[in-house]
Structure formats: structure tokens, C-alpha cells
C-alpha positions as CSV (number, residue, x, y, z in Angstrom):
1,M,32.5,32.8,84.7
2,S,35.0,32.2,82.0
3,N,35.7,28.6,80.8
4,Q,39.1,29.4,80.0
5,T,41.8,28.7,82.6
6,S,44.5,31.2,83.1
7,A,48.0,30.6,81.5
8,P,51.4,31.8,82.6
9,A,52.1,35.2,81.4
10,S,55.0,33.7,79.4
11,A,53.0,31.1,77.6
12,A,52.3,32.8,74.4
13,G,51.9,29.6,72.2
14,A,48.4,30.1,71.1
15,P,47.8,30.5,67.4
16,G,49.2,33.9,66.3
17,G,51.4,34.2,69.5
18,S,55.2,34.4,69.4
19,G,56.2,32.3,72.3
20,S,56.9,28.6,72.7
21,G,55.1,28.0,75.9
22,P,51.9,25.8,76.2
23,M,48.5,26.7,74.7
24,P,45.9,27.9,77.0
25,T,43.5,25.0,77.9
26,F,39.8,25.3,78.0
27,R,37.4,23.5,80.4
28,R,35.9,20.3,79.1
29,P,32.5,19.0,80.0
30,W,34.2,16.0,81.7
31,D,36.7,18.1,83.6
32,G,35.9,18.5,87.5
33,A,35.0,16.1,90.3
34,G,31.3,16.3,90.1
35,L,28.8,13.3,89.4
36,L,27.8,14.7,86.0
37,Q,31.5,15.1,85.1
38,G,32.2,11.6,86.3
39,I,29.3,10.1,84.3
40,T,30.5,12.1,81.2
41,R,34.0,10.8,81.6
42,L,32.7,7.2,81.6
43,V,30.6,7.5,78.6
44,R,33.3,9.4,76.7
45,D,35.8,6.8,77.5
46,A,33.5,3.8,76.4
47,F,33.1,5.6,73.1
48,A,36.8,6.3,72.7
49,R,37.7,2.6,73.0
50,Q,35.7,2.2,69.9
51,A,37.8,3.0,66.9
52,P,36.2,5.4,64.4
53,D,36.1,5.1,60.5
54,L,38.9,7.1,59.2
55,P,40.5,8.4,55.9
56,C,43.7,6.6,55.2
57,K,46.5,6.5,52.7
58,V,47.3,3.4,50.9
59,V,51.0,2.3,51.4
60,A,51.0,-1.1,49.9
61,V,48.9,-2.9,47.5
62,Y,48.5,-6.8,47.4
63,P,46.3,-7.8,44.4
64,G,44.3,-11.1,44.5
65,K,44.9,-14.0,42.3
66,D,43.4,-14.1,38.8
67,L,42.1,-10.6,39.2
68,A,40.2,-11.4,42.5
69,S,40.2,-8.4,44.9
70,G,43.0,-8.3,47.3
71,T,44.2,-6.3,50.3
72,V,45.9,-3.1,51.1
73,D,48.1,-1.7,53.9
74,V,47.0,1.8,54.9
75,E,48.1,4.5,57.1
76,P,45.1,6.6,59.0
77,M,45.6,10.2,58.2
78,V,43.8,11.6,61.2
79,H,46.0,11.2,64.2
80,Q,45.1,10.3,67.8
81,Q,45.4,13.0,70.6
82,D,47.1,12.7,74.0
83,A,45.8,14.3,77.1
84,L,47.3,17.5,76.0
85,G,45.8,17.5,72.6
86,Q,49.0,16.6,70.7
87,G,48.9,14.5,67.7
88,V,50.1,10.9,68.0
89,P,50.3,9.0,64.7
90,H,48.5,5.5,64.3
91,G,50.6,2.5,63.0
92,V,50.0,1.2,59.6
93,L,47.1,-1.1,59.3
94,H,47.9,-4.4,57.6
95,N,45.8,-6.9,55.4
96,V,42.8,-4.7,54.9
97,P,40.5,-5.9,52.3
98,Y,39.5,-3.4,49.6
99,Y,36.0,-2.9,48.0
100,R,35.4,-3.6,44.4
101,V,32.2,-3.2,42.2
102,A,31.5,-6.9,41.3
103,G,28.8,-9.4,41.3
104,G,29.1,-13.0,40.3
105,G,31.7,-13.6,37.8
106,S,31.5,-9.9,36.7
107,A,33.5,-7.1,38.0
108,I,35.0,-3.6,37.2
109,V,38.6,-4.1,38.1
110,I,40.4,-0.9,39.4
111,E,43.0,-1.8,41.9
112,P,44.0,0.8,44.5
113,C,47.5,2.4,44.1
114,V,50.1,3.4,46.7
115,G,49.5,7.0,47.6
116,D,45.6,6.8,47.2
117,I,43.6,8.5,50.0
118,G,40.4,6.5,50.6
119,H,37.8,5.8,53.4
120,V,38.3,2.8,55.7
121,T,35.2,1.6,57.6
122,L,35.3,-0.7,60.6
123,A,33.3,-3.9,61.0
124,G,31.4,-4.3,64.2
125,R,33.1,-7.5,65.1
126,D,36.3,-9.5,64.3
127,I,36.4,-10.4,60.6
128,S,39.6,-12.5,60.8
129,N,37.9,-15.9,60.2
130,L,36.0,-14.5,57.3
131,K,39.1,-13.0,55.6
132,A,40.8,-16.4,55.9
133,S,37.9,-18.6,54.6
134,R,35.4,-16.4,52.9
135,K,32.8,-18.3,54.8
136,A,30.2,-17.5,57.4
137,G,31.3,-18.3,61.1
138,P,31.7,-16.8,64.5
139,P,34.0,-14.0,65.1
140,A,37.7,-14.7,66.0
141,S,37.6,-12.6,69.1
142,Y,35.4,-10.5,71.3
143,R,36.9,-7.1,70.0
144,I,34.4,-4.5,68.9
145,R,35.0,-2.0,66.1
146,D,38.7,-2.5,66.1
147,M,40.9,-1.1,63.6
148,S,42.2,-4.7,62.7
149,D,38.8,-5.1,61.1
150,G,39.0,-2.4,58.6
151,I,37.6,-2.4,54.9
152,Y,39.0,0.0,52.5
153,V,35.7,1.0,50.6
154,A,36.4,4.1,48.4
155,S,39.0,6.4,47.1
156,I,38.4,10.2,48.3
157,M,40.1,13.3,47.3
158,A,41.4,11.6,44.1
159,L,43.8,13.3,41.6
160,S,43.0,14.1,38.1
161,P,42.8,10.8,36.2
162,Q,44.6,10.0,32.9
163,H,42.4,7.0,32.1
164,Y,38.7,7.4,32.8
165,I,35.1,6.7,31.7
166,Q,33.0,9.9,31.8
167,A,29.4,10.6,31.8
168,T,29.0,13.9,30.0
169,G,25.3,14.3,30.3
170,Q,25.1,13.8,26.4
171,G,26.9,10.5,26.4
172,W,29.8,8.7,27.6
173,R,33.6,9.3,27.0
174,I,36.4,6.8,27.3
175,V,39.7,8.4,27.5
176,T,43.0,6.9,27.7
177,P,46.7,7.8,26.3
178,G,47.2,3.9,26.0
179,V,45.3,1.2,24.3
180,V,41.5,0.1,24.6
181,E,41.5,-3.7,24.2
182,V,38.3,-5.7,23.9
183,S,38.4,-9.5,24.2
184,A,35.0,-11.1,23.4
185,A,33.4,-13.6,21.1
186,Q,31.7,-10.9,19.2
187,V,31.1,-7.1,19.3
188,K,27.6,-5.9,18.2
189,A,27.0,-2.0,17.7
190,N,23.4,-1.0,16.9
191,C,24.5,2.3,15.7
192,D,26.7,4.0,13.1
193,I,30.5,3.9,13.8
194,V,32.4,7.1,13.2
195,T,36.3,7.1,13.4
196,S,38.9,9.8,12.2
197,G,41.3,6.9,12.0
198,D,41.7,3.7,9.9
199,V,39.8,0.3,10.5
200,V,42.2,-2.7,10.0
201,A,40.6,-6.3,9.6
202,S,42.9,-9.3,9.5
203,G,45.8,-7.1,8.3
204,V,43.6,-5.3,5.6
205,S,43.2,-1.5,5.8
206,L,39.8,0.2,5.2
207,K,41.3,3.2,4.0
208,G,44.4,1.8,2.2
209,H,43.5,-1.5,0.6
210,T,43.4,-2.2,-3.0
211,H,41.2,-4.5,-5.2
212,G,42.4,-6.9,-8.0
213,G,40.6,-7.9,-11.2
214,V,39.6,-4.5,-11.9
215,K,37.6,-4.3,-15.4
216,A,35.6,-1.8,-17.1
217,G,31.9,-2.5,-17.2
218,P,29.6,-4.2,-14.8
219,D,32.1,-6.9,-13.6
220,S,33.0,-7.2,-9.9
221,T,36.5,-6.4,-8.5
222,G,38.3,-8.8,-6.7
223,K,38.5,-9.2,-2.7
224,P,40.3,-6.3,-0.8
225,T,44.1,-6.8,-0.3
């Protein structure tokens, strides 16, 4: 017996068809009035009430104060489906914390950007109290795996970067069309430093500086100027 139900002759809306009528439907495991179908429907409905992890697009970014991690608003990119299989868009999810590589007072700070596509995972219970206080405590409600308790954990399908750190297999590359700024008490390098440009220290150029007090013989020159 075929699992495909018959469709009206005028319904040619299947892929590749030319009409605008409804698509043929297929008998699903939970269709029918039998005991097995009823149990299957109950189990499926129970799973359907638990929201899945989804790829989402960032529509707004709210960085934290003093470079602390913040939150994003995201739009799920895989739609819901109605009983006829038609797509129904989700609403925007607000106040979603985003993941950062951090430990103690150290972090790699890369903020999400509007338009990024990333993965949102859902906490098993309500995390509203945790987001508000950053302290352990009971869940704020009895909801389970709800989209209100999402965490934006990683970007996926990222575009080609303009600024990046790359492991090449032979070493590391730091690439940016802008400026690399280092703010530290001291920089130590246990290696040779090679540059095709100039090095400037306190306004004195390594390539273009001059010396005063130049004399013939073994005398030393003055300091670079």
C-alpha cells in the first residue's frame, strides 16, 4: 500500500509542478486512530513543546560595561511549521547572553555584530534570576528548555574576516588593515625581530636618526637625535 494520499488532479503544486494547488501529503507515523498512532502523537507533542537549539541571526548587540560580556537580540533562522508544513517565522529573542572566551580577569574580547549567524543553545531551566544577579539560585519559573533561556554560544557560517589571528602550521599571522596596539608594562621578545618598516622610540627613528659629536678616531658619537 502506498503511503501517499491521493491529491486532486488539479493540484500540481509539488516541486516541479506548474499549478498552484496544495502539495500531496504523506502519511506520517502519528496519522490514524490506532493505539500506536495515539501514543506516537503524545510522545511527539511532548518533545515539540521543548524548544530546540537553533541557528540565529544577530539583530542587536548590547555590550557589557567595561568590556564585560553583554547580550544580543537574535532571530531564529529555522522557521516553525504549521499543520500543513508551511513556515511560520519565530519572533525575535531578546536579552540573550553571548559566550566569550574568558577566565578570571583575562579574556579575548570579540563582540558579536549585527548580521552574524550563530548557534543558540537553550538552558534546561529558567535562567532569568542568574542573568539578573550572576549568583546561584532557584529557577524563576517551571519552564523547561524555553527559547527565553537561550545562550548565543558561537558564530557559524562566518564571512571572510578583515582582522584575524591565523595559525598557519608554521607559525601565527596577525592581520589587520588598522593598527595593532599593545598596552603593557613591558614587552619581552625571546627572538630576533625583523621589520620592513621603521622602529620609532620616544620620537627617534631607528632608520633616520643622526648622531652629534662625530669625530675621527676612537671617540664615541653622541646620543641619537
